[in-house]
C-alpha positions, 0 to 999 in steps of 0.5 A: 395102138393105132387100132385102139385110137381109131376105135375110140374115134368110132365110139365117140363118133357113134355116141355123137350120132346117137346123141344127135338122133336122140336130140332130134327125136325129142325136138321134132315132136316138140316143134310139132306139138308147138305148132298144134298148140299155136293152131289151137290157140289161134282157133280159140282167139277166132272163137273168142271173136265170134263170141264177141260178135254174138255179145254185140248183137245181143247187147250183152254187156256182161259178156263183153266186159269179160272179153274186153280188158279194163285197160282196153283202148280203141282207135276208131275209124274216125281217129277217136280214142275210145275206152272199154267204158265208152264202148260198154256205156254206148251198148248198154244205153242203146246208143250203139246197136248192131243188127249184123256182124260178119267177119272175113279173112281172120288171121291170128298170130300168137306171140307168147301171151299176146295174140294179134287178130286181123280181119275184115268186119262187115257191120250194120246197125245204128249209132245215136239213131243214125244207120251205118253199114260197111266194111272195116279192116281191123286189128285187135290185140289180145293178152292172156291173163289169169282169167283168160284172153282179153282184148286190150287194143283195137284199131280199124279203118273204113274200107271203100 
């Protein structure tokens, strides 16, 4: 009798260990796959930011309109609240014309259907006829929508 109780414990323990091994073998690749998916998503957000830069340089308001959500809001370096319509209008009319856009130190964090991109932009151009140049530290928030990722918010600060 003692042997059969001991044997039953061994079988239960063996089943438990086998179950843990199976769970680990399923969970570990899933974690690895999630990390690969996040890296791919982070890269796609960086690529979207690069497409945005090209669209800004080309004054391509059609491309910008796809990247920027209708409910987009920006807090500018001078604390102005600006909308998508404000940005598109100024680019379309030539009030804002960028001659160079360079990004540095871009980092991306993914939170489900939200991505936060942070970095440094070194831009030059003219705004309402006045030249500008300089570095900005900025943060842009993207949301995944049925049509793809779109920028919904931005804040930037002029760097000394």
